[in-house]
MMTF fields as JSON, N, C-alpha, C and O atoms, coordinates in Angstrom:
{
  "mmtfVersion": "1.0.0",
  "mmtfProducer": "UNKNOWN",
  "numBonds": 519,
  "numAtoms": 520,
  "numGroups": 130,
  "numChains": 1,
  "numModels": 1,
  "chainsPerModel": [1],
  "groupsPerChain": [130],
  "chainIdList": ["A"],
  "bondAtomList": [4, 2, 8, 6, 12, 10, 16, 14, 20, 18, 24, 22, 28, 26, 32, 30, 36, 34, 40, 38, 44, 42, 48, 46, 52, 50, 56, 54, 60, 58, 64, 62, 68, 66, 72, 70, 76, 74, 80, 78, 84, 82, 88, 86, 92, 90, 96, 94, 100, 98, 104, 102, 108, 106, 112, 110, 116, 114, 120, 118, 124, 122, 128, 126, 132, 130, 136, 134, 140, 138, 144, 142, 148, 146, 152, 150, 156, 154, 160, 158, 164, 162, 168, 166, 172, 170, 176, 174, 180, 178, 184, 182, 188, 186, 192, 190, 196, 194, 200, 198, 204, 202, 208, 206, 212, 210, 216, 214, 220, 218, 224, 222, 228, 226, 232, 230, 236, 234, 240, 238, 244, 242, 248, 246, 252, 250, 256, 254, 260, 258, 264, 262, 268, 266, 272, 270, 276, 274, 280, 278, 284, 282, 288, 286, 292, 290, 296, 294, 300, 298, 304, 302, 308, 306, 312, 310, 316, 314, 320, 318, 324, 322, 328, 326, 332, 330, 336, 334, 340, 338, 344, 342, 348, 346, 352, 350, 356, 354, 360, 358, 364, 362, 368, 366, 372, 370, 376, 374, 380, 378, 384, 382, 388, 386, 392, 390, 396, 394, 400, 398, 404, 402, 408, 406, 412, 410, 416, 414, 420, 418, 424, 422, 428, 426, 432, 430, 436, 434, 440, 438, 444, 442, 448, 446, 452, 450, 456, 454, 460, 458, 464, 462, 468, 466, 472, 470, 476, 474, 480, 478, 484, 482, 488, 486, 492, 490, 496, 494, 500, 498, 504, 502, 508, 506, 512, 510, 516, 514],
  "bondOrderList": [1, 1, 1, 1, 1, 1, 1, 1, 1, 1, 1, 1, 1, 1, 1, 1, 1, 1, 1, 1, 1, 1, 1, 1, 1, 1, 1, 1, 1, 1, 1, 1, 1, 1, 1, 1, 1, 1, 1, 1, 1, 1, 1, 1, 1, 1, 1, 1, 1, 1, 1, 1, 1, 1, 1, 1, 1, 1, 1, 1, 1, 1, 1, 1, 1, 1, 1, 1, 1, 1, 1, 1, 1, 1, 1, 1, 1, 1, 1, 1, 1, 1, 1, 1, 1, 1, 1, 1, 1, 1, 1, 1, 1, 1, 1, 1, 1, 1, 1, 1, 1, 1, 1, 1, 1, 1, 1, 1, 1, 1, 1, 1, 1, 1, 1, 1, 1, 1, 1, 1, 1, 1, 1, 1, 1, 1, 1, 1, 1],
  "groupList": [{"groupName": "MET", "atomNameList": ["N", "CA", "C", "O"], "elementList": ["N", "C", "C", "O"], "formalChargeList": [0, 0, 0, 0], "bondAtomList": [1, 0, 2, 1, 3, 2], "bondOrderList": [1, 1, 2], "singleLetterCode": "M", "chemCompType": "L-PEPTIDE LINKING"}, {"groupName": "ASP", "atomNameList": ["N", "CA", "C", "O"], "elementList": ["N", "C", "C", "O"], "formalChargeList": [0, 0, 0, 0], "bondAtomList": [1, 0, 2, 1, 3, 2], "bondOrderList": [1, 1, 2], "singleLetterCode": "D", "chemCompType": "L-PEPTIDE LINKING"}, {"groupName": "PRO", "atomNameList": ["N", "CA", "C", "O"], "elementList": ["N", "C", "C", "O"], "formalChargeList": [0, 0, 0, 0], "bondAtomList": [1, 0, 2, 1, 3, 2], "bondOrderList": [1, 1, 2], "singleLetterCode": "P", "chemCompType": "L-PEPTIDE LINKING"}, {"groupName": "ARG", "atomNameList": ["N", "CA", "C", "O"], "elementList": ["N", "C", "C", "O"], "formalChargeList": [0, 0, 0, 0], "bondAtomList": [1, 0, 2, 1, 3, 2], "bondOrderList": [1, 1, 2], "singleLetterCode": "R", "chemCompType": "L-PEPTIDE LINKING"}, {"groupName": "ILE", "atomNameList": ["N", "CA", "C", "O"], "elementList": ["N", "C", "C", "O"], "formalChargeList": [0, 0, 0, 0], "bondAtomList": [1, 0, 2, 1, 3, 2], "bondOrderList": [1, 1, 2], "singleLetterCode": "I", "chemCompType": "L-PEPTIDE LINKING"}, {"groupName": "LYS", "atomNameList": ["N", "CA", "C", "O"], "elementList": ["N", "C", "C", "O"], "formalChargeList": [0, 0, 0, 0], "bondAtomList": [1, 0, 2, 1, 3, 2], "bondOrderList": [1, 1, 2], "singleLetterCode": "K", "chemCompType": "L-PEPTIDE LINKING"}, {"groupName": "VAL", "atomNameList": ["N", "CA", "C", "O"], "elementList": ["N", "C", "C", "O"], "formalChargeList": [0, 0, 0, 0], "bondAtomList": [1, 0, 2, 1, 3, 2], "bondOrderList": [1, 1, 2], "singleLetterCode": "V", "chemCompType": "L-PEPTIDE LINKING"}, {"groupName": "GLU", "atomNameList": ["N", "CA", "C", "O"], "elementList": ["N", "C", "C", "O"], "formalChargeList": [0, 0, 0, 0], "bondAtomList": [1, 0, 2, 1, 3, 2], "bondOrderList": [1, 1, 2], "singleLetterCode": "E", "chemCompType": "L-PEPTIDE LINKING"}, {"groupName": "LEU", "atomNameList": ["N", "CA", "C", "O"], "elementList": ["N", "C", "C", "O"], "formalChargeList": [0, 0, 0, 0], "bondAtomList": [1, 0, 2, 1, 3, 2], "bondOrderList": [1, 1, 2], "singleLetterCode": "L", "chemCompType": "L-PEPTIDE LINKING"}, {"groupName": "ALA", "atomNameList": ["N", "CA", "C", "O"], "elementList": ["N", "C", "C", "O"], "formalChargeList": [0, 0, 0, 0], "bondAtomList": [1, 0, 2, 1, 3, 2], "bondOrderList": [1, 1, 2], "singleLetterCode": "A", "chemCompType": "L-PEPTIDE LINKING"}, {"groupName": "TYR", "atomNameList": ["N", "CA", "C", "O"], "elementList": ["N", "C", "C", "O"], "formalChargeList": [0, 0, 0, 0], "bondAtomList": [1, 0, 2, 1, 3, 2], "bondOrderList": [1, 1, 2], "singleLetterCode": "Y", "chemCompType": "L-PEPTIDE LINKING"}, {"groupName": "SER", "atomNameList": ["N", "CA", "C", "O"], "elementList": ["N", "C", "C", "O"], "formalChargeList": [0, 0, 0, 0], "bondAtomList": [1, 0, 2, 1, 3, 2], "bondOrderList": [1, 1, 2], "singleLetterCode": "S", "chemCompType": "L-PEPTIDE LINKING"}, {"groupName": "GLN", "atomNameList": ["N", "CA", "C", "O"], "elementList": ["N", "C", "C", "O"], "formalChargeList": [0, 0, 0, 0], "bondAtomList": [1, 0, 2, 1, 3, 2], "bondOrderList": [1, 1, 2], "singleLetterCode": "Q", "chemCompType": "L-PEPTIDE LINKING"}, {"groupName": "HIS", "atomNameList": ["N", "CA", "C", "O"], "elementList": ["N", "C", "C", "O"], "formalChargeList": [0, 0, 0, 0], "bondAtomList": [1, 0, 2, 1, 3, 2], "bondOrderList": [1, 1, 2], "singleLetterCode": "H", "chemCompType": "L-PEPTIDE LINKING"}, {"groupName": "THR", "atomNameList": ["N", "CA", "C", "O"], "elementList": ["N", "C", "C", "O"], "formalChargeList": [0, 0, 0, 0], "bondAtomList": [1, 0, 2, 1, 3, 2], "bondOrderList": [1, 1, 2], "singleLetterCode": "T", "chemCompType": "L-PEPTIDE LINKING"}, {"groupName": "CYS", "atomNameList": ["N", "CA", "C", "O"], "elementList": ["N", "C", "C", "O"], "formalChargeList": [0, 0, 0, 0], "bondAtomList": [1, 0, 2, 1, 3, 2], "bondOrderList": [1, 1, 2], "singleLetterCode": "C", "chemCompType": "L-PEPTIDE LINKING"}, {"groupName": "PHE", "atomNameList": ["N", "CA", "C", "O"], "elementList": ["N", "C", "C", "O"], "formalChargeList": [0, 0, 0, 0], "bondAtomList": [1, 0, 2, 1, 3, 2], "bondOrderList": [1, 1, 2], "singleLetterCode": "F", "chemCompType": "L-PEPTIDE LINKING"}, {"groupName": "GLY", "atomNameList": ["N", "CA", "C", "O"], "elementList": ["N", "C", "C", "O"], "formalChargeList": [0, 0, 0, 0], "bondAtomList": [1, 0, 2, 1, 3, 2], "bondOrderList": [1, 1, 2], "singleLetterCode": "G", "chemCompType": "PEPTIDE LINKING"}, {"groupName": "ASN", "atomNameList": ["N", "CA", "C", "O"], "elementList": ["N", "C", "C", "O"], "formalChargeList": [0, 0, 0, 0], "bondAtomList": [1, 0, 2, 1, 3, 2], "bondOrderList": [1, 1, 2], "singleLetterCode": "N", "chemCompType": "L-PEPTIDE LINKING"}, {"groupName": "TRP", "atomNameList": ["N", "CA", "C", "O"], "elementList": ["N", "C", "C", "O"], "formalChargeList": [0, 0, 0, 0], "bondAtomList": [1, 0, 2, 1, 3, 2], "bondOrderList": [1, 1, 2], "singleLetterCode": "W", "chemCompType": "L-PEPTIDE LINKING"}],
  "groupTypeList": [0, 1, 2, 3, 3, 3, 1, 3, 4, 5, 6, 7, 8, 5, 3, 9, 7, 7, 10, 8, 11, 9, 9, 7, 12, 8, 13, 5, 10, 9, 0, 10, 9, 2, 11, 9, 14, 11, 11, 10, 10, 11, 9, 15, 13, 9, 9, 14, 9, 9, 16, 8, 14, 6, 17, 11, 11, 17, 18, 9, 12, 5, 1, 5, 16, 6, 11, 16, 0, 9, 9, 8, 3, 5, 10, 11, 11, 5, 8, 1, 2, 10, 4, 7, 3, 16, 17, 9, 0, 3, 7, 9, 19, 9, 16, 18, 14, 9, 6, 1, 10, 14, 7, 11, 7, 9, 8, 8, 3, 8, 13, 12, 14, 3, 1, 16, 6, 8, 7, 6, 5, 1, 16, 8, 3, 3, 9, 6, 5, 6],
  "groupIdList": [1, 2, 3, 4, 5, 6, 7, 8, 9, 10, 11, 12, 13, 14, 15, 16, 17, 18, 19, 20, 21, 22, 23, 24, 25, 26, 27, 28, 29, 30, 31, 32, 33, 34, 35, 36, 37, 38, 39, 40, 41, 42, 43, 44, 45, 46, 47, 48, 49, 50, 51, 52, 53, 54, 55, 56, 57, 58, 59, 60, 61, 62, 63, 64, 65, 66, 67, 68, 69, 70, 71, 72, 73, 74, 75, 76, 77, 78, 79, 80, 81, 82, 83, 84, 85, 86, 87, 88, 89, 90, 91, 92, 93, 94, 95, 96, 97, 98, 99, 100, 101, 102, 103, 104, 105, 106, 107, 108, 109, 110, 111, 112, 113, 114, 115, 116, 117, 118, 119, 120, 121, 122, 123, 124, 125, 126, 127, 128, 129, 130],
  "secStructList": [7, 7, 2, 2, 2, 2, 2, 2, 2, 2, 2, 2, 2, 2, 2, 2, 2, 2, 2, 2, 2, 2, 2, 2, 2, 2, 2, 2, 6, 6, 7, 2, 2, 2, 2, 2, 2, 2, 2, 2, 2, 2, 2, 2, 2, 2, 2, 2, 2, 2, 2, 6, 6, 1, 1, 7, 6, 6, 1, 7, 2, 2, 2, 2, 2, 2, 2, 2, 2, 2, 2, 2, 2, 2, 2, 7, 6, 6, 2, 2, 2, 2, 2, 2, 2, 2, 2, 2, 2, 2, 2, 2, 2, 2, 2, 1, 6, 6, 1, 7, 7, 7, 2, 2, 2, 2, 2, 2, 2, 2, 2, 2, 2, 2, 2, 2, 2, 2, 2, 2, 2, 2, 2, 2, 2, 2, 2, 6, 7, 7],
  "xCoordList": [187.519, 186.894, 186.684, 186.258, 186.994, 186.864, 185.381, 184.532, 185.085, 183.691, 182.975, 181.774, 183.701, 183.063, 182.534, 181.416, 183.354, 182.934, 181.747, 180.8, 181.785, 180.678, 179.391, 178.322, 179.5, 178.331, 177.815, 176.606, 178.719, 178.329, 177.593, 176.628, 178.059, 177.392, 175.969, 175.031, 175.812, 174.48, 173.562, 172.387, 174.102, 173.314, 172.886, 171.728, 173.802, 173.47, 172.425, 171.516, 172.548, 171.562, 170.195, 169.168, 170.184, 168.92, 168.27, 167.059, 169.078, 168.541, 167.981, 166.935, 168.681, 168.185, 166.817, 165.917, 166.671, 165.386, 164.304, 163.151, 164.657, 163.683, 163.19, 161.989, 164.118, 163.722, 162.918, 162.0, 163.247, 162.474, 161.047, 160.088, 160.918, 159.585, 158.806, 157.615, 159.482, 158.829, 158.38, 157.284, 159.228, 158.873, 157.629, 156.761, 157.551, 156.379, 155.115, 154.074, 155.211, 154.048, 153.64, 152.453, 154.617, 154.306, 153.636, 152.686, 154.128, 153.517, 152.085, 151.193, 151.877, 150.543, 149.529, 148.361, 149.974, 149.086, 149.211, 148.917, 149.653, 149.709, 150.615, 150.366, 151.638, 152.642, 153.87, 154.845, 153.796, 154.746, 156.127, 157.133, 156.203, 157.516, 158.249, 159.433, 157.594, 158.294, 158.668, 159.684, 157.859, 158.186, 159.462, 160.337, 159.565, 160.77, 161.989, 163.076, 161.81, 162.91, 163.352, 164.55, 162.411, 162.755, 163.429, 164.327, 163.006, 163.661, 165.122, 166.013, 165.349, 166.716, 167.571, 168.687, 167.056, 167.825, 168.05, 169.099, 167.092, 167.269, 168.443, 169.301, 168.472, 169.558, 170.904, 171.919, 170.917, 172.16, 172.698, 173.893, 171.839, 172.285, 172.719, 173.685, 172.019, 172.425, 173.791, 174.645, 173.999, 175.292, 176.394, 177.496, 176.108, 177.099, 177.472, 178.648, 176.485, 176.765, 177.689, 178.625, 177.436, 178.281, 179.683, 180.667, 179.782, 181.087, 181.93, 183.159, 181.294, 182.032, 182.746, 183.549, 182.474, 183.135, 184.56, 185.319, 184.941, 186.278, 186.98, 186.347, 188.301, 189.113, 189.02, 188.232, 189.828, 189.782, 189.004, 188.808, 188.558, 187.73, 188.495, 187.883, 189.812, 190.606, 190.8, 191.338, 190.369, 190.548, 189.691, 188.635, 190.184, 189.4, 188.224, 188.258, 187.193, 185.993, 186.327, 185.786, 187.208, 187.56, 188.23, 187.923, 189.132, 189.798, 188.794, 188.889, 187.837, 186.804, 185.999, 185.697, 185.655, 184.855, 185.616, 185.056, 186.892, 187.707, 187.811, 187.672, 188.053, 188.136, 186.8, 186.753, 185.727, 184.404, 184.093, 183.553, 184.428, 184.165, 184.975, 184.485, 186.189, 186.978, 186.305, 186.275, 185.767, 185.065, 183.809, 183.455, 183.143, 181.942, 182.248, 181.496, 183.354, 183.715, 183.933, 183.667, 184.418, 184.689, 183.41, 183.25, 182.502, 181.365, 180.046, 179.243, 179.79, 178.466, 178.49, 178.662, 178.321, 178.256, 176.913, 176.787, 175.892, 174.57, 174.472, 173.64, 175.297, 175.198, 175.777, 175.336, 176.744, 177.421, 176.47, 176.599, 175.521, 174.607, 173.775, 173.456, 173.422, 172.649, 173.475, 172.966, 174.749, 175.628, 175.78, 175.695, 176.001, 176.154, 174.894, 174.965, 173.74, 172.48, 172.244, 171.788, 172.556, 172.387, 173.267, 172.821, 174.514, 175.41, 174.877, 174.954, 174.335, 173.8, 172.537, 172.288, 171.739, 170.472, 170.591, 169.64, 171.738, 171.913, 171.557, 170.852, 172.044, 171.754, 170.263, 169.689, 169.647, 168.21, 167.425, 166.498, 167.777, 167.065, 167.326, 166.408, 168.565, 168.931, 168.396, 167.914, 168.476, 168.133, 166.703, 166.221, 166.023, 164.661, 163.633, 162.483, 164.028, 163.071, 161.967, 160.91, 162.197, 161.15, 160.156, 159.073, 160.525, 159.655, 158.544, 158.768, 157.366, 156.266, 156.515, 156.824, 156.378, 156.487, 155.084, 154.193, 154.909, 153.639, 153.653, 154.685, 152.492, 152.392, 153.334, 154.018, 153.364, 154.197, 155.689, 156.488, 156.073, 157.485, 157.958, 159.042, 157.145, 157.512, 157.552, 158.408, 156.623, 156.607, 157.842, 158.405, 158.258, 159.479, 160.68, 161.479, 160.811, 161.908, 161.86, 162.89, 160.667, 160.486, 160.943, 161.654, 160.538, 160.933, 162.437, 163.07, 163.005, 164.446, 165.2, 166.196, 164.719, 165.382, 165.241, 166.206, 164.07, 163.872, 164.833, 165.468, 164.944, 165.877, 167.311, 168.074, 167.666, 169.016, 169.323, 170.387, 168.413, 168.618, 168.761, 169.612, 167.945, 168.062, 169.405, 170.003, 169.875, 171.179, 172.306, 173.254, 172.204, 173.222, 173.207, 174.263, 172.018, 171.925, 172.569, 173.273, 172.33, 172.943, 174.467, 175.197, 174.932, 176.368, 176.974, 178.036, 176.298, 176.823, 176.854, 177.766, 175.873, 175.88, 177.129, 177.732, 177.504, 178.694, 179.991, 180.969, 179.981, 181.233, 181.624, 182.796, 180.658, 180.993, 180.116, 180.208, 179.274, 178.404, 177.539, 177.415, 176.929, 176.056, 174.711, 173.828],
  "yCoordList": [107.52, 108.787, 109.59, 109.061, 110.873, 111.703, 111.952, 111.945, 112.172, 112.342, 113.516, 113.439, 114.602, 115.761, 115.401, 115.763, 114.684, 114.302, 113.341, 113.469, 112.388, 111.448, 112.207, 111.898, 113.2, 114.009, 114.802, 114.919, 115.338, 116.107, 115.223, 115.654, 113.984, 113.032, 112.791, 112.776, 112.602, 112.378, 113.572, 113.402, 114.78, 115.994, 116.088, 116.39, 115.834, 115.91, 114.868, 115.148, 113.67, 112.629, 113.009, 112.764, 113.597, 114.049, 115.126, 115.109, 116.054, 117.089, 116.476, 116.898, 115.481, 114.8, 114.186, 114.28, 113.561, 112.945, 113.993, 113.776, 115.128, 116.199, 116.773, 116.968, 117.043, 117.575, 116.555, 116.927, 115.275, 114.241, 114.202, 114.093, 114.291, 114.325, 115.548, 115.456, 116.69, 117.911, 117.734, 118.154, 117.113, 116.888, 116.011, 116.252, 114.997, 114.118, 114.894, 114.745, 115.711, 116.49, 117.525, 117.709, 118.189, 119.187, 118.53, 119.076, 117.37, 116.666, 116.252, 116.332, 115.813, 115.398, 116.534, 116.291, 117.764, 118.922, 119.653, 120.844, 118.915, 119.412, 120.625, 121.468, 120.716, 121.781, 121.144, 120.805, 120.99, 120.158, 120.789, 120.101, 122.067, 122.704, 122.745, 122.411, 123.142, 123.085, 121.659, 121.45, 120.682, 119.287, 118.877, 118.238, 119.243, 118.922, 119.622, 119.045, 120.859, 121.597, 120.924, 120.783, 120.514, 119.823, 118.484, 118.07, 117.815, 116.569, 116.833, 116.084, 117.894, 118.259, 118.507, 117.997, 119.281, 119.572, 118.311, 118.163, 117.417, 116.153, 115.384, 114.88, 115.301, 114.593, 115.277, 114.601, 116.607, 117.338, 116.988, 116.735, 116.973, 116.662, 115.204, 114.903, 114.302, 112.899, 112.727, 112.01, 113.375, 113.296, 113.882, 113.336, 114.984, 115.591, 114.62, 114.49, 113.939, 112.95, 111.866, 111.454, 111.406, 110.366, 110.89, 110.198, 112.109, 112.686, 112.897, 112.846, 113.128, 113.356, 112.106, 112.197, 110.961, 109.735, 109.625, 108.79, 110.45, 110.341, 111.681, 112.736, 111.622, 112.821, 113.723, 113.488, 114.748, 115.743, 116.941, 117.11, 117.775, 118.918, 119.938, 120.843, 119.82, 120.766, 120.372, 121.153, 119.171, 118.702, 119.5, 120.027, 119.567, 120.196, 119.282, 118.084, 119.851, 119.078, 117.886, 116.799, 118.073, 116.978, 115.847, 114.677, 116.178, 115.159, 114.4, 113.181, 115.118, 114.467, 113.501, 112.386, 113.932, 113.074, 111.813, 110.718, 111.95, 110.789, 109.839, 108.626, 110.377, 109.549, 108.874, 107.701, 109.615, 109.057, 107.93, 106.898, 108.118, 107.07, 105.811, 104.698, 105.972, 104.814, 104.123, 102.894, 104.913, 104.348, 103.609, 102.579, 104.128, 103.465, 102.061, 101.121, 101.931, 100.612, 99.633, 98.437, 100.162, 99.302, 98.948, 97.81, 99.904, 99.709, 99.424, 98.651, 100.015, 99.856, 100.077, 101.204, 99.026, 99.175, 99.739, 100.249, 99.654, 100.161, 101.671, 102.272, 102.299, 103.739, 104.519, 105.635, 103.955, 104.637, 105.179, 106.346, 104.389, 104.94, 106.109, 107.023, 106.089, 107.194, 108.473, 109.547, 108.359, 109.538, 110.074, 111.283, 109.199, 109.643, 110.331, 111.392, 109.729, 110.32, 111.648, 112.612, 111.694, 112.93, 114.031, 115.169, 113.7, 114.686, 115.212, 116.409, 114.316, 114.709, 115.554, 116.447, 115.266, 115.974, 117.22, 117.995, 117.412, 118.518, 119.862, 120.67, 120.092, 121.379, 121.539, 122.594, 120.502, 120.582, 120.846, 121.656, 120.185, 120.369, 121.749, 122.408, 122.185, 123.455, 124.654, 125.612, 124.61, 125.794, 125.802, 126.843, 124.692, 124.635, 124.566, 124.2, 124.911, 124.833, 125.869, 125.725, 126.912, 127.907, 127.437, 128.004, 126.413, 125.865, 125.07, 124.432, 125.11, 124.32, 122.841, 122.435, 122.059, 120.611, 120.021, 120.468, 119.024, 118.309, 117.354, 117.127, 116.812, 115.86, 114.674, 114.247, 114.154, 112.98, 113.306, 112.492, 114.491, 114.884, 115.042, 114.583, 115.688, 115.865, 114.525, 114.299, 113.633, 112.304, 111.502, 110.772, 111.638, 110.981, 111.465, 110.655, 112.787, 113.345, 112.805, 112.472, 112.727, 112.234, 110.776, 110.423, 109.944, 108.532, 108.365, 107.554, 109.13, 109.062, 109.466, 108.844, 110.504, 110.986, 109.978, 109.715, 109.419, 108.412, 107.244, 106.79, 106.755, 105.662, 106.068, 105.299, 107.289, 107.78, 107.873, 107.433, 108.435, 108.573, 107.194, 107.003, 106.241, 104.888, 104.253, 103.571, 104.473, 103.942, 104.6, 103.927, 105.899, 106.585, 106.054, 105.818, 105.868, 105.322, 103.94, 103.636, 103.114, 101.794, 101.918, 101.219, 102.801, 103.053, 103.506, 103.028, 104.429, 104.95, 103.884, 103.862, 103.015, 101.917, 101.063, 100.622, 100.839, 100.013, 100.782, 100.257, 102.039, 102.817, 103.331, 103.272, 103.837, 104.469, 104.0, 104.522, 103.028, 102.483, 103.552, 103.614, 104.412, 105.489, 104.909, 105.641],
  "zCoordList": [172.689, 172.34, 173.619, 174.645, 173.53, 174.722, 175.051, 174.16, 176.336, 176.773, 176.107, 175.847, 175.83, 175.178, 173.798, 173.432, 173.04, 171.694, 171.773, 170.997, 172.692, 172.864, 173.214, 172.688, 174.102, 174.465, 173.269, 173.072, 172.484, 171.294, 170.29, 169.66, 170.149, 169.255, 169.737, 168.94, 171.041, 171.605, 171.361, 171.037, 171.517, 171.299, 169.833, 169.546, 168.915, 167.485, 167.115, 166.334, 167.672, 167.394, 167.965, 167.333, 169.138, 169.739, 168.866, 168.648, 168.372, 167.479, 166.2, 165.706, 165.671, 164.464, 164.716, 163.881, 165.867, 166.201, 166.424, 166.05, 167.027, 167.241, 165.918, 165.732, 164.998, 163.695, 162.904, 162.172, 163.04, 162.367, 162.908, 162.145, 164.216, 164.827, 164.358, 164.063, 164.291, 163.801, 162.347, 161.976, 161.533, 160.127, 160.02, 159.181, 160.871, 160.863, 161.245, 160.606, 162.275, 162.722, 161.671, 161.4, 161.091, 160.061, 158.855, 158.293, 158.468, 157.339, 157.677, 156.833, 158.906, 159.349, 159.197, 158.896, 159.403, 159.305, 157.967, 157.865, 156.945, 155.561, 155.388, 154.526, 156.183, 156.039, 155.383, 156.052, 154.055, 153.347, 153.18, 153.356, 152.848, 152.715, 154.062, 154.107, 155.158, 156.452, 156.854, 157.516, 156.462, 156.748, 156.022, 156.607, 154.755, 153.982, 154.572, 154.624, 155.013, 155.631, 156.927, 157.173, 157.745, 158.993, 158.702, 159.435, 157.649, 157.251, 156.908, 157.309, 156.172, 155.802, 157.051, 157.147, 157.999, 159.209, 160.042, 160.67, 160.051, 160.748, 160.145, 160.868, 158.832, 158.155, 158.406, 158.57, 158.437, 158.719, 160.102, 160.256, 161.095, 162.455, 162.572, 163.271, 161.899, 161.921, 161.264, 161.786, 160.134, 159.456, 160.332, 160.388, 161.013, 161.907, 163.016, 163.356, 163.582, 164.63, 164.096, 164.782, 162.889, 162.305, 162.02, 162.277, 161.491, 161.187, 162.438, 162.376, 163.544, 164.792, 165.301, 166.23, 164.72, 165.171, 164.681, 165.174, 163.722, 163.133, 163.138, 163.183, 163.09, 162.977, 164.185, 165.101, 164.173, 165.239, 164.752, 163.549, 165.674, 165.293, 164.467, 163.901, 164.38, 163.614, 162.161, 161.377, 161.787, 160.41, 159.438, 159.786, 158.209, 157.145, 156.802, 157.084, 156.198, 155.86, 154.973, 155.174, 153.998, 153.093, 153.865, 153.635, 154.77, 155.579, 156.433, 156.579, 156.994, 157.79, 156.937, 157.362, 155.734, 154.857, 154.492, 154.544, 154.123, 153.774, 154.961, 154.8, 156.135, 157.344, 157.623, 157.995, 157.443, 157.699, 156.723, 157.12, 155.458, 154.48, 154.817, 154.625, 155.308, 155.736, 156.918, 156.992, 157.837, 158.985, 158.534, 159.106, 157.519, 157.009, 156.512, 156.769, 155.799, 155.287, 156.43, 156.307, 157.532, 158.69, 159.443, 159.884, 159.593, 160.484, 159.79, 160.315, 158.636, 158.055, 156.554, 156.088, 155.813, 154.36, 153.93, 152.817, 154.804, 154.464, 154.557, 153.877, 155.378, 155.574, 154.394, 154.119, 153.704, 152.61, 151.544, 151.175, 151.029, 150.009, 150.528, 149.769, 151.807, 152.378, 152.386, 152.065, 152.752, 152.755, 151.343, 151.129, 150.38, 148.993, 148.495, 147.875, 148.764, 148.331, 149.031, 148.415, 150.32, 151.076, 150.491, 150.346, 150.154, 149.555, 148.238, 147.96, 147.429, 146.128, 146.265, 145.455, 147.299, 147.458, 148.332, 148.444, 148.942, 149.879, 149.252, 149.856, 148.048, 147.399, 147.146, 147.414, 146.636, 146.348, 147.621, 147.617, 148.698, 149.955, 150.526, 151.014, 150.468, 151.107, 150.337, 150.939, 149.037, 148.259, 147.749, 147.302, 147.803, 147.295, 148.408, 148.166, 149.622, 150.717, 150.587, 151.202, 149.793, 149.58, 148.521, 148.383, 147.786, 146.761, 147.442, 148.471, 146.873, 147.417, 147.16, 146.04, 148.193, 148.081, 148.063, 148.786, 147.233, 147.248, 148.44, 149.071, 148.723, 149.83, 149.623, 150.553, 148.413, 148.148, 148.182, 148.646, 147.694, 147.744, 149.186, 149.547, 149.997, 151.405, 152.124, 152.98, 151.776, 152.385, 151.987, 152.803, 150.74, 150.283, 151.092, 151.562, 151.258, 152.056, 153.484, 154.069, 154.025, 155.381, 155.505, 156.446, 154.564, 154.607, 154.406, 155.082, 153.481, 153.264, 154.522, 154.891, 155.167, 156.375, 157.505, 158.224, 157.668, 158.726, 158.523, 159.475, 157.281, 156.989, 157.303, 157.887, 156.907, 157.138, 158.63, 159.067, 159.413, 160.858, 161.499, 162.368, 161.082, 161.628, 161.281, 162.112, 160.067, 159.684, 160.486, 160.89, 160.713, 161.517, 162.944, 163.531, 163.502, 164.858, 164.939, 165.902, 163.941, 163.908, 163.814, 164.516, 162.953, 162.808, 164.136, 164.532, 164.82, 166.081, 167.171, 167.997, 167.173, 168.152, 167.987, 168.966, 166.738, 166.474, 166.671, 167.203, 166.232, 166.234, 167.598, 167.971, 168.353, 169.64, 170.783, 171.894, 170.524, 171.579, 172.224, 173.447, 171.368, 171.867, 172.255, 172.699]
}
């Protein structure tokens, strides 16, 4: 893997961790909708870091996804359900961020995102030794 791509993966993972930390702080201060939004952005950056492990930057999104799913089978069977769930929930997270979230809903998003980020980090350790 070229150094630029490895650096980009590190940057995306760092952003994922920053947004996750922000989501935790926002939830702590009862700012539930912004917490859910930060959780969503954390998951987006983590997924981007994982997607960067496969294919070239010129590939279409579908090609990247197919390549990534093949890489998942090789490196981590645990990450696959998180990607599927994230894909299914992406619309709800992206378009319902203006909706008021209850404390428990925002906490659920936070826990799901934390699990997802940890799984991506584990995947990256195996895939590219980040």
